[in-house]
N, C-alpha and C positions, 0 to 999 in steps of 0.2 A: 139424564135428569128423566129426559122426558122417556126412556126404556121402563126403568123403575114405575112412574107414576101410569103410563100405559099398562103395565104388568097389574097393577093393582084394577083395573077395572076388568082384565081378562081373569083373573084368578079370583075375582068378588061375583062373577058370570058363572066360574064354574063351580065354584062354592055352591052359588042356588043352585046348583044342579047337581046334587050329590048323590052320593047312592046311598050314605048312609049319614049316622052321626059322626061316626068314628072319621068318614072321610069328606065332611062338614069342619069338621073342628081341625083339621090339618089342611082344610083347601083356605079355613080364613087366617090360618096363622103364617100361612102364604101372603097374604093379604097386609096381614100386620105387618109383617119383615118388607114386603117391598113398599107400605106405606109410609114408616119410618124409614125407609128409608130413601124414599120422595122427600121429607122433615130434612131430613139431613143434608140434601144437597144444596136445599134453598137457605137452612142454614151455613150451610159453607159462603153458598152467594153471598149471601150478607153479611160475614165475617172478612173474607176476601175480598171486600169494597168494591165486587163486582156491580151489582146491582144494591140500590138504595133499602134500608129496608122499609121504608114507609110502603114502598112500591112491591112487596109483599107479608106484610104486614095481614091482612086480612087471610090470605094465601096460608102462610103458615098457622097461624089460630084454627083456620078449618080440618088443615093438613093434623093439628095434633087433637083434634074432637073428632074427627073422624077413625086415628089411629088409637083413643079411648073409646070411640063407638067399636070399632071390630073386636076389641080384649075385651068389650062385656058381654057382646056375642058370645064369643068363644066359650066366658066363663058359663054363658049362660048355657052352650051345649052340654057343657063338661055336667052338672048339678044335674041337666036332665037324663042326663046319659047313667049319671052313677045310680037313681030313684029304684 
């Protein structure tokens, strides 16, 4: 979990420094994958009974929102690239 969560930040930073739209889309795809993996690990902790759901409830919501924002950013970049 720690690796995938910190990877989100590192890859987002790399995306912000992308050299082209194609590079940005690629790097943001990695951000999406790592954010979704982090979400998976949190869900697994809850489902396995290791962490009480209320302890991660807000974090799960934020992670889900972050994945949605990331996907929207990728889609916007793809639309702009195709113009």
